[in-house]
ROROSE-376971 format. One record per residue: residue in three letters; residue number from 1; y, z, x of N, C-alpha, C in turn. Coordinates in Angstrom, 2 decimals, padded with zeros to 5 digits. Layout:
<r><residuo>ala</residuo><num>NUM</num><n_y>Y</n_y><n_z>Z</n_z><n_x>X</n_x><ca_y>Y</ca_y><ca_z>Z</ca_z><ca_x>X</ca_x><c_y>Y</c_y><c_z>Z</c_z><c_x>X</c_x></r>
...
% end
This chain:
<r><residuo>met</residuo><num>1</num><n_y>-047.44</n_y><n_z>-049.06</n_z><n_x>-018.90</n_x><ca_y>-047.85</ca_y><ca_z>-048.44</ca_z><ca_x>-017.60</ca_x><c_y>-047.67</c_y><c_z>-046.81</c_z><c_x>-017.70</c_x></r>
<r><residuo>pro</residuo><num>2</num><n_y>-048.54</n_y><n_z>-045.94</n_z><n_x>-017.25</n_x><ca_y>-048.24</ca_y><ca_z>-044.58</ca_z><ca_x>-017.49</ca_x><c_y>-047.13</c_y><c_z>-043.92</c_z><c_x>-016.61</c_x></r>
<r><residuo>lys</residuo><num>3</num><n_y>-046.37</n_y><n_z>-042.95</n_z><n_x>-016.86</n_x><ca_y>-045.41</ca_y><ca_z>-042.45</ca_z><ca_x>-015.93</ca_x><c_y>-045.88</c_y><c_z>-041.83</c_z><c_x>-014.55</c_x></r>
<r><residuo>ala</residuo><num>4</num><n_y>-045.38</n_y><n_z>-041.77</n_z><n_x>-013.83</n_x><ca_y>-045.71</ca_y><ca_z>-041.06</ca_z><ca_x>-012.30</ca_x><c_y>-045.73</c_y><c_z>-039.45</c_z><c_x>-012.40</c_x></r>
<r><residuo>arg</residuo><num>5</num><n_y>-046.23</n_y><n_z>-038.81</n_z><n_x>-012.18</n_x><ca_y>-045.98</ca_y><ca_z>-037.64</ca_z><ca_x>-011.97</ca_x><c_y>-045.25</c_y><c_z>-037.08</c_z><c_x>-011.09</c_x></r>
<r><residuo>pro</residuo><num>6</num><n_y>-044.33</n_y><n_z>-036.30</n_z><n_x>-011.14</n_x><ca_y>-043.43</ca_y><ca_z>-036.10</ca_z><ca_x>-010.46</ca_x><c_y>-044.19</c_y><c_z>-034.83</c_z><c_x>-009.13</c_x></r>
<r><residuo>arg</residuo><num>7</num><n_y>-043.04</n_y><n_z>-035.17</n_z><n_x>-008.09</n_x><ca_y>-043.68</ca_y><ca_z>-034.90</ca_z><ca_x>-006.65</ca_x><c_y>-043.91</c_y><c_z>-033.13</c_z><c_x>-006.66</c_x></r>
<r><residuo>ala</residuo><num>8</num><n_y>-045.27</n_y><n_z>-032.58</n_z><n_x>-006.17</n_x><ca_y>-044.99</ca_y><ca_z>-031.19</ca_z><ca_x>-006.21</ca_x><c_y>-043.85</c_y><c_z>-030.41</c_z><c_x>-004.76</c_x></r>
<r><residuo>ser</residuo><num>9</num><n_y>-043.17</n_y><n_z>-029.62</n_z><n_x>-005.57</n_x><ca_y>-042.14</ca_y><ca_z>-029.03</ca_z><ca_x>-004.61</ca_x><c_y>-043.01</c_y><c_z>-027.99</c_z><c_x>-003.36</c_x></r>
<r><residuo>ile</residuo><num>10</num><n_y>-042.20</n_y><n_z>-027.80</n_z><n_x>-002.43</n_x><ca_y>-042.97</ca_y><ca_z>-027.01</ca_z><ca_x>-001.71</ca_x><c_y>-042.09</c_y><c_z>-025.36</c_z><c_x>-002.14</c_x></r>
<r><residuo>gly</residuo><num>11</num><n_y>-042.99</n_y><n_z>-024.29</n_z><n_x>-002.04</n_x><ca_y>-042.35</ca_y><ca_z>-022.83</ca_z><ca_x>-002.91</ca_x><c_y>-042.77</c_y><c_z>-022.89</c_z><c_x>-004.43</c_x></r>
<r><residuo>phe</residuo><num>12</num><n_y>-041.81</n_y><n_z>-022.17</n_z><n_x>-005.02</n_x><ca_y>-042.27</ca_y><ca_z>-021.78</ca_z><ca_x>-006.33</ca_x><c_y>-041.40</c_y><c_z>-023.20</c_z><c_x>-006.92</c_x></r>
<r><residuo>ala</residuo><num>13</num><n_y>-041.78</n_y><n_z>-023.26</n_z><n_x>-008.42</n_x><ca_y>-041.54</ca_y><ca_z>-024.29</ca_z><ca_x>-008.59</ca_x><c_y>-039.81</c_y><c_z>-024.74</c_z><c_x>-009.27</c_x></r>
<r><residuo>gly</residuo><num>14</num><n_y>-039.30</n_y><n_z>-025.47</n_z><n_x>-008.95</n_x><ca_y>-037.56</ca_y><ca_z>-025.44</ca_z><ca_x>-008.90</ca_x><c_y>-037.05</c_y><c_z>-024.55</c_z><c_x>-007.86</c_x></r>
<r><residuo>ser</residuo><num>15</num><n_y>-037.28</n_y><n_z>-024.10</n_z><n_x>-007.20</n_x><ca_y>-037.06</ca_y><ca_z>-023.05</ca_z><ca_x>-006.03</ca_x><c_y>-035.49</c_y><c_z>-023.79</c_z><c_x>-005.56</c_x></r>
<r><residuo>ala</residuo><num>16</num><n_y>-035.59</n_y><n_z>-024.88</n_z><n_x>-005.01</n_x><ca_y>-034.44</ca_y><ca_z>-025.85</ca_z><ca_x>-004.51</ca_x><c_y>-033.16</c_y><c_z>-025.68</c_z><c_x>-005.39</c_x></r>
<r><residuo>gln</residuo><num>17</num><n_y>-033.69</n_y><n_z>-026.56</n_z><n_x>-006.87</n_x><ca_y>-032.81</ca_y><ca_z>-026.46</ca_z><ca_x>-007.50</ca_x><c_y>-032.03</c_y><c_z>-025.03</c_z><c_x>-007.82</c_x></r>
<r><residuo>arg</residuo><num>18</num><n_y>-032.80</n_y><n_z>-024.37</n_z><n_x>-008.01</n_x><ca_y>-032.28</ca_y><ca_z>-022.85</ca_z><ca_x>-008.30</ca_x><c_y>-031.48</c_y><c_z>-022.32</c_z><c_x>-006.92</c_x></r>
<r><residuo>tyr</residuo><num>19</num><n_y>-031.80</n_y><n_z>-022.45</n_z><n_x>-005.64</n_x><ca_y>-030.88</ca_y><ca_z>-022.21</ca_z><ca_x>-004.69</ca_x><c_y>-029.61</c_y><c_z>-023.12</c_z><c_x>-004.65</c_x></r>
<r><residuo>asn</residuo><num>20</num><n_y>-029.72</n_y><n_z>-024.11</n_z><n_x>-004.77</n_x><ca_y>-028.60</ca_y><ca_z>-024.85</ca_z><ca_x>-004.89</ca_x><c_y>-027.69</c_y><c_z>-024.71</c_z><c_x>-006.17</c_x></r>
<r><residuo>arg</residuo><num>21</num><n_y>-027.89</n_y><n_z>-024.02</n_z><n_x>-006.88</n_x><ca_y>-027.21</ca_y><ca_z>-023.96</ca_z><ca_x>-008.22</ca_x><c_y>-026.23</c_y><c_z>-022.66</c_z><c_x>-008.13</c_x></r>
<r><residuo>phe</residuo><num>22</num><n_y>-027.50</n_y><n_z>-021.28</n_z><n_x>-007.37</n_x><ca_y>-026.59</ca_y><ca_z>-020.18</ca_z><ca_x>-007.57</ca_x><c_y>-026.14</c_y><c_z>-019.67</c_z><c_x>-005.98</c_x></r>
<r><residuo>his</residuo><num>23</num><n_y>-026.73</n_y><n_z>-020.32</n_z><n_x>-005.17</n_x><ca_y>-026.13</ca_y><ca_z>-019.68</ca_z><ca_x>-003.92</ca_x><c_y>-025.08</c_y><c_z>-020.92</c_z><c_x>-003.04</c_x></r>
<r><residuo>cys</residuo><num>24</num><n_y>-024.91</n_y><n_z>-021.90</n_z><n_x>-003.49</n_x><ca_y>-023.80</ca_y><ca_z>-023.14</ca_z><ca_x>-003.19</ca_x><c_y>-022.78</c_y><c_z>-023.43</c_z><c_x>-004.11</c_x></r>
<r><residuo>gly</residuo><num>25</num><n_y>-021.32</n_y><n_z>-023.28</n_z><n_x>-003.59</n_x><ca_y>-020.55</ca_y><ca_z>-024.16</ca_z><ca_x>-004.33</ca_x><c_y>-019.86</c_y><c_z>-022.84</c_z><c_x>-005.21</c_x></r>
<r><residuo>leu</residuo><num>26</num><n_y>-019.06</n_y><n_z>-023.51</n_z><n_x>-006.08</n_x><ca_y>-018.03</ca_y><ca_z>-022.55</ca_z><ca_x>-006.62</ca_x><c_y>-018.84</c_y><c_z>-021.71</c_z><c_x>-007.86</c_x></r>
<r><residuo>his</residuo><num>27</num><n_y>-019.93</n_y><n_z>-022.26</n_z><n_x>-008.15</n_x><ca_y>-020.61</ca_y><ca_z>-021.03</ca_z><ca_x>-009.31</ca_x><c_y>-021.16</c_y><c_z>-019.66</c_z><c_x>-008.59</c_x></r>
<r><residuo>tyr</residuo><num>28</num><n_y>-021.38</n_y><n_z>-020.03</n_z><n_x>-007.30</n_x><ca_y>-021.19</ca_y><ca_z>-018.74</ca_z><ca_x>-006.62</ca_x><c_y>-020.46</c_y><c_z>-017.71</c_z><c_x>-006.26</c_x></r>
<r><residuo>leu</residuo><num>29</num><n_y>-019.36</n_y><n_z>-018.58</n_z><n_x>-006.05</n_x><ca_y>-018.07</ca_y><ca_z>-017.83</ca_z><ca_x>-005.43</ca_x><c_y>-017.52</c_y><c_z>-017.40</c_z><c_x>-006.48</c_x></r>
<r><residuo>leu</residuo><num>30</num><n_y>-017.76</n_y><n_z>-017.97</n_z><n_x>-007.70</n_x><ca_y>-017.05</ca_y><ca_z>-017.34</ca_z><ca_x>-009.25</ca_x><c_y>-017.85</c_y><c_z>-016.04</c_z><c_x>-009.75</c_x></r>
<r><residuo>met</residuo><num>31</num><n_y>-019.16</n_y><n_z>-016.22</n_z><n_x>-009.33</n_x><ca_y>-020.33</ca_y><ca_z>-014.81</ca_z><ca_x>-009.45</ca_x><c_y>-019.85</c_y><c_z>-013.82</c_z><c_x>-008.46</c_x></r>
<r><residuo>met</residuo><num>32</num><n_y>-019.41</n_y><n_z>-014.35</n_z><n_x>-007.80</n_x><ca_y>-019.16</ca_y><ca_z>-012.95</ca_z><ca_x>-006.99</ca_x><c_y>-017.59</c_y><c_z>-012.55</c_z><c_x>-006.62</c_x></r>
<r><residuo>leu</residuo><num>33</num><n_y>-016.67</n_y><n_z>-013.05</n_z><n_x>-007.46</n_x><ca_y>-015.30</ca_y><ca_z>-012.72</ca_z><ca_x>-007.90</ca_x><c_y>-015.39</c_y><c_z>-012.07</c_z><c_x>-009.05</c_x></r>
<r><residuo>lys</residuo><num>34</num><n_y>-016.45</n_y><n_z>-011.99</n_z><n_x>-009.79</n_x><ca_y>-016.27</ca_y><ca_z>-011.39</ca_z><ca_x>-011.45</ca_x><c_y>-016.08</c_y><c_z>-010.07</c_z><c_x>-010.80</c_x></r>
<r><residuo>pro</residuo><num>35</num><n_y>-016.59</n_y><n_z>-008.99</n_z><n_x>-010.46</n_x><ca_y>-016.10</ca_y><ca_z>-007.82</ca_z><ca_x>-009.86</ca_x><c_y>-014.71</c_y><c_z>-007.63</c_z><c_x>-009.62</c_x></r>
<r><residuo>val</residuo><num>36</num><n_y>-014.48</n_y><n_z>-008.27</n_z><n_x>-008.70</n_x><ca_y>-012.91</ca_y><ca_z>-008.35</ca_z><ca_x>-008.17</ca_x><c_y>-011.87</c_y><c_z>-008.57</c_z><c_x>-009.58</c_x></r>
<r><residuo>arg</residuo><num>37</num><n_y>-012.23</n_y><n_z>-009.48</n_z><n_x>-010.43</n_x><ca_y>-011.32</ca_y><ca_z>-009.75</ca_z><ca_x>-011.37</ca_x><c_y>-011.35</c_y><c_z>-008.76</c_z><c_x>-012.38</c_x></r>
<r><residuo>arg</residuo><num>38</num><n_y>-012.49</n_y><n_z>-008.28</n_z><n_x>-012.62</n_x><ca_y>-012.74</ca_y><ca_z>-006.99</ca_z><ca_x>-013.76</ca_x><c_y>-011.95</c_y><c_z>-005.59</c_z><c_x>-012.92</c_x></r>
<r><residuo>ser</residuo><num>39</num><n_y>-011.82</n_y><n_z>-005.69</n_z><n_x>-011.54</n_x><ca_y>-011.33</ca_y><ca_z>-004.07</ca_z><ca_x>-010.92</ca_x><c_y>-009.68</c_y><c_z>-004.63</c_z><c_x>-011.38</c_x></r>
<r><residuo>ile</residuo><num>40</num><n_y>-009.45</n_y><n_z>-005.58</n_z><n_x>-010.87</n_x><ca_y>-008.10</ca_y><ca_z>-006.23</ca_z><ca_x>-011.17</ca_x><c_y>-007.41</c_y><c_z>-005.96</c_z><c_x>-012.64</c_x></r>
<r><residuo>gly</residuo><num>41</num><n_y>-008.35</n_y><n_z>-006.26</n_z><n_x>-013.58</n_x><ca_y>-007.97</ca_y><ca_z>-006.50</ca_z><ca_x>-014.91</ca_x><c_y>-007.95</c_y><c_z>-004.81</c_z><c_x>-015.41</c_x></r>
<r><residuo>leu</residuo><num>42</num><n_y>-008.66</n_y><n_z>-003.99</n_z><n_x>-014.71</n_x><ca_y>-008.56</ca_y><ca_z>-002.56</ca_z><ca_x>-014.79</ca_x><c_y>-007.35</c_y><c_z>-001.59</c_z><c_x>-014.45</c_x></r>
<r><residuo>leu</residuo><num>43</num><n_y>-006.99</n_y><n_z>-001.92</n_z><n_x>-012.99</n_x><ca_y>-005.89</ca_y><ca_z>-001.51</ca_z><ca_x>-012.72</ca_x><c_y>-004.68</c_y><c_z>-002.19</c_z><c_x>-013.46</c_x></r>
<r><residuo>leu</residuo><num>44</num><n_y>-004.45</n_y><n_z>-003.34</n_z><n_x>-013.91</n_x><ca_y>-003.61</ca_y><ca_z>-003.75</ca_z><ca_x>-014.59</ca_x><c_y>-003.40</c_y><c_z>-003.16</c_z><c_x>-016.10</c_x></r>
<r><residuo>leu</residuo><num>45</num><n_y>-004.39</n_y><n_z>-002.77</n_z><n_x>-016.57</n_x><ca_y>-004.62</ca_y><ca_z>-002.19</ca_z><ca_x>-018.01</ca_x><c_y>-003.94</c_y><c_z>-000.58</c_z><c_x>-017.97</c_x></r>
<r><residuo>phe</residuo><num>46</num><n_y>-004.56</n_y><n_z>000.00</n_z><n_x>-016.57</n_x><ca_y>-004.30</ca_y><ca_z>001.38</ca_z><ca_x>-016.73</ca_x><c_y>-002.67</c_y><c_z>001.80</c_z><c_x>-016.54</c_x></r>
<r><residuo>asp</residuo><num>47</num><n_y>-002.13</n_y><n_z>000.41</n_z><n_x>-015.40</n_x><ca_y>-000.56</ca_y><ca_z>000.76</ca_z><ca_x>-015.02</ca_x><c_y>000.12</c_y><c_z>000.07</c_z><c_x>-016.01</c_x></r>
<r><residuo>gly</residuo><num>48</num><n_y>-000.16</n_y><n_z>-000.64</n_z><n_x>-017.00</n_x><ca_y>000.59</ca_y><ca_z>-001.18</ca_z><ca_x>-018.29</ca_x><c_y>000.39</c_y><c_z>000.28</c_z><c_x>-019.31</c_x></r>
<r><residuo>ala</residuo><num>49</num><n_y>-000.43</n_y><n_z>000.85</n_z><n_x>-019.30</n_x><ca_y>-000.61</ca_y><ca_z>001.98</ca_z><ca_x>-020.34</ca_x><c_y>000.41</c_y><c_z>003.28</c_z><c_x>-019.60</c_x></r>
<r><residuo>gly</residuo><num>50</num><n_y>000.41</n_y><n_z>003.40</n_z><n_x>-018.27</n_x><ca_y>001.18</ca_y><ca_z>004.51</ca_z><ca_x>-017.78</ca_x><c_y>002.81</c_y><c_z>003.43</c_z><c_x>-018.15</c_x></r>
<r><residuo>gly</residuo><num>51</num><n_y>003.08</n_y><n_z>002.74</n_z><n_x>-018.06</n_x><ca_y>004.61</ca_y><ca_z>002.04</ca_z><ca_x>-018.09</ca_x><c_y>004.95</c_y><c_z>001.75</c_z><c_x>-019.64</c_x></r>
<r><residuo>phe</residuo><num>52</num><n_y>003.70</n_y><n_z>002.28</n_z><n_x>-020.69</n_x><ca_y>004.16</ca_y><ca_z>002.19</ca_z><ca_x>-022.11</ca_x><c_y>004.13</c_y><c_z>003.29</c_z><c_x>-022.16</c_x></r>
<r><residuo>leu</residuo><num>53</num><n_y>003.54</n_y><n_z>004.13</n_z><n_x>-022.17</n_x><ca_y>003.47</ca_y><ca_z>005.55</ca_z><ca_x>-022.39</ca_x><c_y>004.83</c_y><c_z>006.54</c_z><c_x>-021.82</c_x></r>
<r><residuo>ser</residuo><num>54</num><n_y>005.18</n_y><n_z>006.03</n_z><n_x>-020.89</n_x><ca_y>006.35</ca_y><ca_z>006.73</ca_z><ca_x>-020.42</ca_x><c_y>007.26</c_y><c_z>005.48</c_z><c_x>-019.52</c_x></r>
<r><residuo>pro</residuo><num>55</num><n_y>008.04</n_y><n_z>005.10</n_z><n_x>-020.28</n_x><ca_y>009.17</ca_y><ca_z>004.08</ca_z><ca_x>-020.17</ca_x><c_y>010.10</c_y><c_z>004.09</c_z><c_x>-018.87</c_x></r>
<r><residuo>thr</residuo><num>56</num><n_y>010.73</n_y><n_z>005.52</n_z><n_x>-019.16</n_x><ca_y>012.08</ca_y><ca_z>006.08</ca_z><ca_x>-017.78</ca_x><c_y>010.89</c_y><c_z>006.78</c_z><c_x>-016.70</c_x></r>
<r><residuo>glu</residuo><num>57</num><n_y>010.03</n_y><n_z>007.46</n_z><n_x>-017.01</n_x><ca_y>009.57</ca_y><ca_z>008.11</ca_z><ca_x>-015.59</ca_x><c_y>008.61</c_y><c_z>007.17</c_z><c_x>-014.87</c_x></r>
<r><residuo>tyr</residuo><num>58</num><n_y>007.48</n_y><n_z>006.48</n_z><n_x>-015.36</n_x><ca_y>006.79</ca_y><ca_z>005.73</ca_z><ca_x>-014.88</ca_x><c_y>007.43</c_y><c_z>004.88</c_z><c_x>-013.55</c_x></r>
<r><residuo>pro</residuo><num>59</num><n_y>008.43</n_y><n_z>004.46</n_z><n_x>-014.15</n_x><ca_y>009.22</ca_y><ca_z>003.51</ca_z><ca_x>-012.88</ca_x><c_y>009.59</c_y><c_z>004.01</c_z><c_x>-011.77</c_x></r>
<r><residuo>arg</residuo><num>60</num><n_y>010.00</n_y><n_z>005.47</n_z><n_x>-012.03</n_x><ca_y>010.78</ca_y><ca_z>006.05</ca_z><ca_x>-011.06</ca_x><c_y>009.64</c_y><c_z>006.80</c_z><c_x>-010.16</c_x></r>
<r><residuo>arg</residuo><num>61</num><n_y>008.56</n_y><n_z>007.11</n_z><n_x>-010.84</n_x><ca_y>007.68</ca_y><ca_z>007.68</ca_z><ca_x>-009.67</ca_x><c_y>006.88</c_y><c_z>006.45</c_z><c_x>-008.72</c_x></r>
<r><residuo>leu</residuo><num>62</num><n_y>007.33</n_y><n_z>005.34</n_z><n_x>-009.02</n_x><ca_y>006.52</ca_y><ca_z>003.99</ca_z><ca_x>-008.43</ca_x><c_y>007.70</c_y><c_z>003.85</c_z><c_x>-007.02</c_x></r>
<r><residuo>gln</residuo><num>63</num><n_y>008.55</n_y><n_z>004.65</n_z><n_x>-007.05</n_x><ca_y>010.09</ca_y><ca_z>004.29</ca_z><ca_x>-006.09</ca_x><c_y>009.35</c_y><c_z>004.36</c_z><c_x>-004.90</c_x></r>
<r><residuo>phe</residuo><num>64</num><n_y>009.36</n_y><n_z>003.26</n_z><n_x>-003.81</n_x><ca_y>008.74</ca_y><ca_z>003.18</ca_z><ca_x>-002.61</ca_x><c_y>009.05</c_y><c_z>002.09</c_z><c_x>-002.04</c_x></r>
<r><residuo>gly</residuo><num>65</num><n_y>009.21</n_y><n_z>001.76</n_z><n_x>-000.44</n_x><ca_y>009.66</ca_y><ca_z>000.73</ca_z><ca_x>000.02</ca_x><c_y>011.30</c_y><c_z>000.14</c_z><c_x>000.10</c_x></r>
<r><residuo>pro</residuo><num>66</num><n_y>011.06</n_y><n_z>-001.23</n_z><n_x>-000.02</n_x><ca_y>012.82</ca_y><ca_z>-001.36</ca_z><ca_x>000.59</ca_x><c_y>013.56</c_y><c_z>-000.85</c_z><c_x>-000.71</c_x></r>
<r><residuo>pro</residuo><num>67</num><n_y>015.18</n_y><n_z>-000.86</n_z><n_x>-000.25</n_x><ca_y>015.66</ca_y><ca_z>-001.02</ca_z><ca_x>-001.81</ca_x><c_y>015.81</c_y><c_z>-001.83</c_z><c_x>-002.65</c_x></r>
<r><residuo>leu</residuo><num>68</num><n_y>015.41</n_y><n_z>-002.98</n_z><n_x>-002.49</n_x><ca_y>015.20</ca_y><ca_z>-003.80</ca_z><ca_x>-003.23</ca_x><c_y>014.20</c_y><c_z>-003.53</c_z><c_x>-004.15</c_x></r>
<r><residuo>phe</residuo><num>69</num><n_y>013.14</n_y><n_z>-003.02</n_z><n_x>-004.22</n_x><ca_y>012.02</ca_y><ca_z>-002.34</ca_z><ca_x>-004.72</ca_x><c_y>012.48</c_y><c_z>-001.36</c_z><c_x>-005.73</c_x></r>
<r><residuo>asp</residuo><num>70</num><n_y>013.23</n_y><n_z>-000.35</n_z><n_x>-005.03</n_x><ca_y>013.85</ca_y><ca_z>000.72</ca_z><ca_x>-005.75</ca_x><c_y>015.48</c_y><c_z>000.37</c_z><c_x>-006.95</c_x></r>
<r><residuo>asp</residuo><num>71</num><n_y>015.86</n_y><n_z>-000.46</n_z><n_x>-006.54</n_x><ca_y>016.99</ca_y><ca_z>-001.08</ca_z><ca_x>-007.62</ca_x><c_y>016.08</c_y><c_z>-001.91</c_z><c_x>-008.90</c_x></r>
<r><residuo>ile</residuo><num>72</num><n_y>014.80</n_y><n_z>-002.66</n_z><n_x>-008.28</n_x><ca_y>014.21</ca_y><ca_z>-003.72</ca_z><ca_x>-009.72</ca_x><c_y>013.67</c_y><c_z>-002.10</c_z><c_x>-010.64</c_x></r>
<r><residuo>leu</residuo><num>73</num><n_y>013.02</n_y><n_z>-001.42</n_z><n_x>-009.98</n_x><ca_y>012.32</ca_y><ca_z>000.01</ca_z><ca_x>-010.47</ca_x><c_y>013.59</c_y><c_z>001.10</c_z><c_x>-011.45</c_x></r>
<r><residuo>asp</residuo><num>74</num><n_y>014.63</n_y><n_z>000.88</n_z><n_x>-010.97</n_x><ca_y>015.88</ca_y><ca_z>001.66</ca_z><ca_x>-011.47</ca_x><c_y>015.92</c_y><c_z>000.75</c_z><c_x>-012.75</c_x></r>
<r><residuo>tyr</residuo><num>75</num><n_y>016.43</n_y><n_z>-000.38</n_z><n_x>-012.53</n_x><ca_y>016.37</ca_y><ca_z>-001.38</ca_z><ca_x>-013.75</ca_x><c_y>015.75</c_y><c_z>-001.10</c_z><c_x>-014.75</c_x></r>
<r><residuo>phe</residuo><num>76</num><n_y>014.18</n_y><n_z>-001.28</n_z><n_x>-014.67</n_x><ca_y>013.37</ca_y><ca_z>-000.80</ca_z><ca_x>-015.59</ca_x><c_y>013.11</c_y><c_z>000.72</c_z><c_x>-016.03</c_x></r>
<r><residuo>ala</residuo><num>77</num><n_y>013.32</n_y><n_z>001.18</n_z><n_x>-015.28</n_x><ca_y>013.57</ca_y><ca_z>003.01</ca_z><ca_x>-015.98</ca_x><c_y>014.79</c_y><c_z>002.83</c_z><c_x>-016.84</c_x></r>
<r><residuo>glu</residuo><num>78</num><n_y>015.96</n_y><n_z>001.93</n_z><n_x>-016.46</n_x><ca_y>017.32</ca_y><ca_z>002.31</ca_z><ca_x>-017.51</ca_x><c_y>017.35</c_y><c_z>001.26</c_z><c_x>-018.96</c_x></r>
<r><residuo>asn</residuo><num>79</num><n_y>016.16</n_y><n_z>000.58</n_z><n_x>-018.65</n_x><ca_y>015.76</ca_y><ca_z>-000.60</ca_z><ca_x>-020.11</ca_x><c_y>014.33</c_y><c_z>-000.19</c_z><c_x>-020.31</c_x></r>
<r><residuo>pro</residuo><num>80</num><n_y>014.48</n_y><n_z>000.83</n_z><n_x>-021.19</n_x><ca_y>012.78</ca_y><ca_z>001.26</ca_z><ca_x>-021.53</ca_x><c_y>012.21</c_y><c_z>000.39</c_z><c_x>-022.52</c_x></r>
<r><residuo>asn</residuo><num>81</num><n_y>012.73</n_y><n_z>-000.56</n_z><n_x>-023.31</n_x><ca_y>012.26</ca_y><ca_z>-001.45</ca_z><ca_x>-024.53</ca_x><c_y>011.93</c_y><c_z>-002.36</c_z><c_x>-023.51</c_x></r>
<r><residuo>leu</residuo><num>82</num><n_y>012.30</n_y><n_z>-002.86</n_z><n_x>-022.52</n_x><ca_y>012.01</ca_y><ca_z>-004.33</ca_z><ca_x>-021.32</ca_x><c_y>010.90</c_y><c_z>-003.60</c_z><c_x>-020.75</c_x></r>
<r><residuo>thr</residuo><num>83</num><n_y>010.42</n_y><n_z>-002.39</n_z><n_x>-020.40</n_x><ca_y>009.22</ca_y><ca_z>-001.74</ca_z><ca_x>-019.79</ca_x><c_y>008.61</c_y><c_z>-001.68</c_z><c_x>-020.69</c_x></r>
<r><residuo>arg</residuo><num>84</num><n_y>008.54</n_y><n_z>-001.38</n_z><n_x>-022.16</n_x><ca_y>007.43</ca_y><ca_z>-001.23</ca_z><ca_x>-022.95</ca_x><c_y>007.15</c_y><c_z>-002.64</c_z><c_x>-023.01</c_x></r>
<r><residuo>lys</residuo><num>85</num><n_y>008.03</n_y><n_z>-003.92</n_z><n_x>-022.97</n_x><ca_y>007.29</ca_y><ca_z>-005.22</ca_z><ca_x>-023.87</ca_x><c_y>006.70</c_y><c_z>-005.76</c_z><c_x>-022.45</c_x></r>
<r><residuo>leu</residuo><num>86</num><n_y>006.86</n_y><n_z>-005.55</n_z><n_x>-021.25</n_x><ca_y>006.44</ca_y><ca_z>-005.67</ca_z><ca_x>-020.09</ca_x><c_y>004.81</c_y><c_z>-005.11</c_z><c_x>-019.69</c_x></r>
<r><residuo>ser</residuo><num>87</num><n_y>005.02</n_y><n_z>-003.45</n_z><n_x>-020.15</n_x><ca_y>003.71</ca_y><ca_z>-003.16</ca_z><ca_x>-020.08</ca_x><c_y>002.78</c_y><c_z>-003.74</c_z><c_x>-021.07</c_x></r>
<r><residuo>leu</residuo><num>88</num><n_y>003.29</n_y><n_z>-004.04</n_z><n_x>-022.49</n_x><ca_y>002.19</ca_y><ca_z>-004.33</ca_z><ca_x>-023.08</ca_x><c_y>001.87</c_y><c_z>-005.92</c_z><c_x>-022.59</c_x></r>
<r><residuo>ala</residuo><num>89</num><n_y>002.55</n_y><n_z>-006.56</n_z><n_x>-022.13</n_x><ca_y>002.23</ca_y><ca_z>-008.10</ca_z><ca_x>-021.66</ca_x><c_y>001.08</c_y><c_z>-007.87</c_z><c_x>-020.42</c_x></r>
<r><residuo>glu</residuo><num>90</num><n_y>001.42</n_y><n_z>-006.81</n_z><n_x>-019.78</n_x><ca_y>000.45</ca_y><ca_z>-006.48</ca_z><ca_x>-018.49</ca_x><c_y>-000.84</c_y><c_z>-005.90</c_z><c_x>-018.90</c_x></r>
<r><residuo>ile</residuo><num>91</num><n_y>-000.98</n_y><n_z>-005.09</n_z><n_x>-020.28</n_x><ca_y>-002.09</ca_y><ca_z>-004.66</ca_z><ca_x>-020.98</ca_x><c_y>-002.95</c_y><c_z>-005.83</c_z><c_x>-021.61</c_x></r>
<r><residuo>ala</residuo><num>92</num><n_y>-002.12</n_y><n_z>-006.86</n_z><n_x>-022.11</n_x><ca_y>-003.11</ca_y><ca_z>-008.12</ca_z><ca_x>-022.57</ca_x><c_y>-003.41</c_y><c_z>-008.84</c_z><c_x>-021.54</c_x></r>
<r><residuo>leu</residuo><num>93</num><n_y>-002.82</n_y><n_z>-008.86</n_z><n_x>-020.55</n_x><ca_y>-003.49</ca_y><ca_z>-009.35</ca_z><ca_x>-019.06</ca_x><c_y>-004.74</c_y><c_z>-008.80</c_z><c_x>-018.80</c_x></r>
<r><residuo>gly</residuo><num>94</num><n_y>-004.38</n_y><n_z>-007.51</n_z><n_x>-018.65</n_x><ca_y>-005.71</ca_y><ca_z>-006.70</ca_z><ca_x>-017.90</ca_x><c_y>-006.96</c_y><c_z>-007.06</c_z><c_x>-018.81</c_x></r>
<r><residuo>leu</residuo><num>95</num><n_y>-006.90</n_y><n_z>-006.97</n_z><n_x>-020.28</n_x><ca_y>-007.84</ca_y><ca_z>-007.32</ca_z><ca_x>-021.23</ca_x><c_y>-008.52</c_y><c_z>-008.74</c_z><c_x>-020.98</c_x></r>
<r><residuo>trp</residuo><num>96</num><n_y>-007.63</n_y><n_z>-009.72</n_z><n_x>-020.96</n_x><ca_y>-007.87</ca_y><ca_z>-010.76</ca_z><ca_x>-020.87</ca_x><c_y>-008.77</c_y><c_z>-010.88</c_z><c_x>-019.38</c_x></r>
<r><residuo>leu</residuo><num>97</num><n_y>-008.32</n_y><n_z>-010.03</n_z><n_x>-018.24</n_x><ca_y>-009.25</ca_y><ca_z>-010.21</ca_z><ca_x>-017.24</ca_x><c_y>-010.53</c_y><c_z>-009.52</c_z><c_x>-017.63</c_x></r>
<r><residuo>ile</residuo><num>98</num><n_y>-011.14</n_y><n_z>-008.59</n_z><n_x>-018.50</n_x><ca_y>-011.98</ca_y><ca_z>-007.69</ca_z><ca_x>-017.89</ca_x><c_y>-012.93</c_y><c_z>-008.64</c_z><c_x>-018.91</c_x></r>
<r><residuo>leu</residuo><num>99</num><n_y>-012.31</n_y><n_z>-009.20</n_z><n_x>-020.32</n_x><ca_y>-013.25</ca_y><ca_z>-009.80</ca_z><ca_x>-021.07</ca_x><c_y>-013.41</c_y><c_z>-011.01</c_z><c_x>-020.89</c_x></r>
<r><residuo>arg</residuo><num>100</num><n_y>-012.92</n_y><n_z>-011.84</n_z><n_x>-020.20</n_x><ca_y>-012.84</ca_y><ca_z>-013.22</ca_z><ca_x>-019.63</ca_x><c_y>-014.35</c_y><c_z>-013.60</c_z><c_x>-019.33</c_x></r>
% end
């Protein structure tokens, strides 16, 4: 018995499948979030570089807001080795977000 021919679709061939795949659902959302993810990655990368290059001055330049934030940033400014380690982790996270 010969195979039946597929039914002709309206419009371009495969347009319904292409629309469903790219314009609906999780794939479309992830495609739209890629520039946001890369922007956040760049911000983390440059923020980590600033903290790594000047671990005592950079946290003090960021002091604003509630006293709790000032206390945390003072702690980072007093412990430059901890600031450098966290800055390296921030750089790694930024690179991972950019290159993923």
